[in-house]
MMTF fields as JSON, N, C-alpha, C and O atoms, coordinates in Angstrom:
{
  "mmtfVersion": "1.0.0",
  "mmtfProducer": "UNKNOWN",
  "numBonds": 171,
  "numAtoms": 172,
  "numGroups": 43,
  "numChains": 1,
  "numModels": 1,
  "chainsPerModel": [1],
  "groupsPerChain": [43],
  "chainIdList": ["A"],
  "bondAtomList": [4, 2, 8, 6, 12, 10, 16, 14, 20, 18, 24, 22, 28, 26, 32, 30, 36, 34, 40, 38, 44, 42, 48, 46, 52, 50, 56, 54, 60, 58, 64, 62, 68, 66, 72, 70, 76, 74, 80, 78, 84, 82, 88, 86, 92, 90, 96, 94, 100, 98, 104, 102, 108, 106, 112, 110, 116, 114, 120, 118, 124, 122, 128, 126, 132, 130, 136, 134, 140, 138, 144, 142, 148, 146, 152, 150, 156, 154, 160, 158, 164, 162, 168, 166],
  "bondOrderList": [1, 1, 1, 1, 1, 1, 1, 1, 1, 1, 1, 1, 1, 1, 1, 1, 1, 1, 1, 1, 1, 1, 1, 1, 1, 1, 1, 1, 1, 1, 1, 1, 1, 1, 1, 1, 1, 1, 1, 1, 1, 1],
  "groupList": [{"groupName": "GLN", "atomNameList": ["N", "CA", "C", "O"], "elementList": ["N", "C", "C", "O"], "formalChargeList": [0, 0, 0, 0], "bondAtomList": [1, 0, 2, 1, 3, 2], "bondOrderList": [1, 1, 2], "singleLetterCode": "Q", "chemCompType": "L-PEPTIDE LINKING"}, {"groupName": "SER", "atomNameList": ["N", "CA", "C", "O"], "elementList": ["N", "C", "C", "O"], "formalChargeList": [0, 0, 0, 0], "bondAtomList": [1, 0, 2, 1, 3, 2], "bondOrderList": [1, 1, 2], "singleLetterCode": "S", "chemCompType": "L-PEPTIDE LINKING"}, {"groupName": "LEU", "atomNameList": ["N", "CA", "C", "O"], "elementList": ["N", "C", "C", "O"], "formalChargeList": [0, 0, 0, 0], "bondAtomList": [1, 0, 2, 1, 3, 2], "bondOrderList": [1, 1, 2], "singleLetterCode": "L", "chemCompType": "L-PEPTIDE LINKING"}, {"groupName": "ILE", "atomNameList": ["N", "CA", "C", "O"], "elementList": ["N", "C", "C", "O"], "formalChargeList": [0, 0, 0, 0], "bondAtomList": [1, 0, 2, 1, 3, 2], "bondOrderList": [1, 1, 2], "singleLetterCode": "I", "chemCompType": "L-PEPTIDE LINKING"}, {"groupName": "ALA", "atomNameList": ["N", "CA", "C", "O"], "elementList": ["N", "C", "C", "O"], "formalChargeList": [0, 0, 0, 0], "bondAtomList": [1, 0, 2, 1, 3, 2], "bondOrderList": [1, 1, 2], "singleLetterCode": "A", "chemCompType": "L-PEPTIDE LINKING"}, {"groupName": "MET", "atomNameList": ["N", "CA", "C", "O"], "elementList": ["N", "C", "C", "O"], "formalChargeList": [0, 0, 0, 0], "bondAtomList": [1, 0, 2, 1, 3, 2], "bondOrderList": [1, 1, 2], "singleLetterCode": "M", "chemCompType": "L-PEPTIDE LINKING"}, {"groupName": "CYS", "atomNameList": ["N", "CA", "C", "O"], "elementList": ["N", "C", "C", "O"], "formalChargeList": [0, 0, 0, 0], "bondAtomList": [1, 0, 2, 1, 3, 2], "bondOrderList": [1, 1, 2], "singleLetterCode": "C", "chemCompType": "L-PEPTIDE LINKING"}, {"groupName": "GLY", "atomNameList": ["N", "CA", "C", "O"], "elementList": ["N", "C", "C", "O"], "formalChargeList": [0, 0, 0, 0], "bondAtomList": [1, 0, 2, 1, 3, 2], "bondOrderList": [1, 1, 2], "singleLetterCode": "G", "chemCompType": "PEPTIDE LINKING"}, {"groupName": "LYS", "atomNameList": ["N", "CA", "C", "O"], "elementList": ["N", "C", "C", "O"], "formalChargeList": [0, 0, 0, 0], "bondAtomList": [1, 0, 2, 1, 3, 2], "bondOrderList": [1, 1, 2], "singleLetterCode": "K", "chemCompType": "L-PEPTIDE LINKING"}, {"groupName": "ARG", "atomNameList": ["N", "CA", "C", "O"], "elementList": ["N", "C", "C", "O"], "formalChargeList": [0, 0, 0, 0], "bondAtomList": [1, 0, 2, 1, 3, 2], "bondOrderList": [1, 1, 2], "singleLetterCode": "R", "chemCompType": "L-PEPTIDE LINKING"}, {"groupName": "VAL", "atomNameList": ["N", "CA", "C", "O"], "elementList": ["N", "C", "C", "O"], "formalChargeList": [0, 0, 0, 0], "bondAtomList": [1, 0, 2, 1, 3, 2], "bondOrderList": [1, 1, 2], "singleLetterCode": "V", "chemCompType": "L-PEPTIDE LINKING"}, {"groupName": "PHE", "atomNameList": ["N", "CA", "C", "O"], "elementList": ["N", "C", "C", "O"], "formalChargeList": [0, 0, 0, 0], "bondAtomList": [1, 0, 2, 1, 3, 2], "bondOrderList": [1, 1, 2], "singleLetterCode": "F", "chemCompType": "L-PEPTIDE LINKING"}, {"groupName": "GLU", "atomNameList": ["N", "CA", "C", "O"], "elementList": ["N", "C", "C", "O"], "formalChargeList": [0, 0, 0, 0], "bondAtomList": [1, 0, 2, 1, 3, 2], "bondOrderList": [1, 1, 2], "singleLetterCode": "E", "chemCompType": "L-PEPTIDE LINKING"}, {"groupName": "THR", "atomNameList": ["N", "CA", "C", "O"], "elementList": ["N", "C", "C", "O"], "formalChargeList": [0, 0, 0, 0], "bondAtomList": [1, 0, 2, 1, 3, 2], "bondOrderList": [1, 1, 2], "singleLetterCode": "T", "chemCompType": "L-PEPTIDE LINKING"}],
  "groupTypeList": [0, 0, 1, 2, 3, 4, 5, 6, 7, 8, 2, 2, 9, 10, 2, 11, 10, 3, 7, 9, 8, 0, 6, 12, 11, 12, 7, 1, 8, 2, 2, 0, 7, 2, 13, 0, 5, 8, 12, 2, 0, 4, 10],
  "groupIdList": [1, 2, 3, 4, 5, 6, 7, 8, 9, 10, 11, 12, 13, 14, 15, 16, 17, 18, 19, 20, 21, 22, 23, 24, 25, 26, 27, 28, 29, 30, 31, 32, 33, 34, 35, 36, 37, 38, 39, 40, 41, 42, 43],
  "secStructList": [7, 2, 2, 2, 2, 2, 2, 2, 2, 2, 2, 2, 2, 2, 2, 2, 2, 2, 2, 2, 2, 7, 7, 7, 7, 7, 1, 6, 6, 6, 6, 2, 2, 2, 2, 2, 2, 2, 2, 2, 2, 6, 7],
  "xCoordList": [0.574, 0.196, 0.67, 0.095, 2.069, 2.827, 3.448, 3.595, 3.663, 4.423, 3.634, 4.314, 2.035, 1.261, 1.0, 0.782, 1.122, 0.865, 2.23, 1.797, 3.366, 4.707, 4.668, 5.149, 3.974, 3.774, 2.709, 3.023, 1.326, 0.7, 1.328, 0.957, 1.83, 2.873, 3.883, 4.015, 4.507, 5.294, 4.581, 5.026, 3.277, 2.495, 2.235, 2.486, 1.658, 1.542, 2.349, 1.946, 3.445, 5.061, 5.22, 5.882, 4.894, 5.27, 4.382, 4.737, 2.942, 1.88, 1.66, 1.041, 2.412, 2.716, 3.962, 3.883, 4.741, 5.678, 5.81, 6.514, 5.154, 4.547, 3.613, 3.96, 2.596, 1.911, 2.368, 1.905, 3.421, 4.398, 5.148, 4.778, 6.039, 7.109, 6.666, 7.394, 5.159, 4.784, 5.808, 6.027, 6.519, 7.254, 6.439, 5.331, 7.189, 6.462, 7.131, 8.198, 5.697, 5.708, 6.904, 6.828, 7.794, 8.585, 7.799, 7.35, 7.391, 6.85, 8.226, 8.185, 9.438, 10.595, 11.278, 12.067, 10.86, 11.527, 10.561, 11.19, 9.201, 8.371, 8.986, 9.025, 9.258, 9.302, 10.516, 10.78, 11.885, 12.691, 12.873, 13.75, 11.513, 12.507, 11.386, 11.019, 10.915, 9.682, 10.523, 10.318, 11.659, 12.535, 13.15, 13.224, 13.612, 14.586, 13.577, 13.866, 12.302, 11.519, 11.089, 10.913, 10.948, 10.359, 11.703, 11.308, 13.237, 14.229, 14.077, 14.702, 13.532, 14.073, 12.853, 13.002, 11.767, 10.434, 10.711, 10.279, 11.741, 11.875, 13.224, 13.591, 13.819, 14.825, 14.599, 15.558],
  "yCoordList": [-1.264, -0.171, 1.367, 2.237, 1.416, 2.229, 2.686, 3.732, 1.29, 2.389, 2.163, 2.012, 2.099, 2.368, 3.972, 4.891, 3.827, 5.501, 6.577, 7.726, 6.498, 6.445, 6.816, 7.869, 5.816, 5.668, 7.272, 8.42, 6.673, 8.089, 9.529, 10.319, 9.909, 10.94, 11.539, 12.701, 10.295, 10.528, 10.987, 11.541, 10.391, 10.689, 11.837, 12.605, 12.277, 13.664, 14.722, 15.852, 14.537, 15.407, 15.327, 16.31, 14.528, 14.076, 15.105, 16.197, 14.548, 15.707, 16.746, 17.357, 17.395, 18.978, 19.605, 20.736, 19.023, 19.375, 19.392, 20.29, 18.369, 17.813, 19.3, 19.949, 19.938, 20.741, 22.281, 23.237, 22.224, 23.609, 23.638, 24.397, 22.851, 22.468, 22.742, 23.308, 22.151, 21.539, 20.783, 21.079, 19.49, 18.633, 17.188, 16.973, 16.42, 15.01, 14.229, 14.343, 13.233, 12.189, 10.892, 9.963, 11.083, 9.429, 8.489, 9.032, 7.088, 6.339, 5.359, 4.62, 5.642, 4.746, 5.405, 4.86, 6.865, 7.475, 7.56, 7.588, 7.601, 7.354, 5.592, 5.325, 4.967, 3.413, 3.172, 2.013, 4.362, 3.763, 3.788, 3.188, 4.891, 4.504, 3.817, 3.943, 3.18, 1.785, 0.514, -0.322, 0.575, -0.848, -0.915, -1.957, 0.489, 0.689, 0.136, -0.759, 0.676, 0.461, -1.141, -1.66, -1.787, -3.189, -3.897, -4.657, -3.873, -4.083, -3.596, -4.376, -2.684, -2.605, -3.41, -4.105, -3.412, -4.528, -5.795, -6.39, -6.169, -7.676, -8.113, -9.288, -7.273, -7.307, -7.671, -7.693],
  "zCoordList": [-0.042, 0.253, -0.035, -0.69, 0.763, 0.783, -0.932, -1.563, -1.159, -2.57, -3.824, -4.839, -3.982, -4.265, -4.164, -4.953, -2.953, -2.186, -2.859, -2.951, -3.22, -3.617, -4.809, -5.228, -5.592, -7.122, -7.092, -7.405, -6.548, -6.945, -6.605, -7.474, -6.02, -5.236, -6.579, -6.962, -7.099, -7.854, -9.564, -10.569, -9.151, -10.925, -10.814, -11.743, -9.644, -9.783, -9.57, -9.848, -9.112, -9.292, -10.679, -11.013, -11.812, -13.197, -13.74, -14.182, -13.645, -14.4, -14.417, -15.288, -12.86, -12.576, -13.491, -13.97, -13.617, -14.432, -15.663, -16.126, -16.631, -17.776, -17.846, -18.832, -17.095, -17.6, -17.553, -18.175, -16.623, -15.978, -17.567, -18.463, -17.667, -18.637, -20.263, -21.078, -20.571, -21.573, -22.565, -23.739, -21.639, -22.275, -22.226, -21.736, -22.78, -23.41, -22.018, -21.415, -21.826, -20.999, -21.16, -21.964, -20.349, -20.072, -19.346, -18.336, -19.47, -18.474, -17.826, -16.842, -18.754, -18.447, -17.376, -16.603, -17.371, -16.267, -14.884, -13.826, -14.805, -13.878, -13.068, -11.867, -13.887, -13.181, -12.979, -12.661, -13.112, -12.595, -11.0, -10.379, -10.279, -8.825, -8.275, -7.107, -9.021, -8.529, -8.211, -7.331, -9.264, -9.232, -7.703, -7.052, -7.209, -5.991, -5.092, -4.298, -5.191, -3.738, -3.732, -2.63, -4.7, -4.885, -4.15, -3.266, -4.256, -4.018, -2.519, -1.801, -1.855, -0.364, 0.08, 1.086, -0.48, 0.143, 0.66, 1.647, -0.444, -0.47, 0.524, 0.508, 1.241, 2.103, 3.686, 4.458]
}
C-alpha cells in the first residue's frame, strides 16, 4: 500500500511538471524509482 501511495505521489509530480513545462511524458523515467522500492521491500 505504501508503494502505491508513493507511485501516485510521483505521478502527480510528473504530471505537474509536464503541465508547467509543456514537455513529453516518458514512462520509463517514472518507473525507474519503482524498481528501487521493490528491492527494499524484498529485504
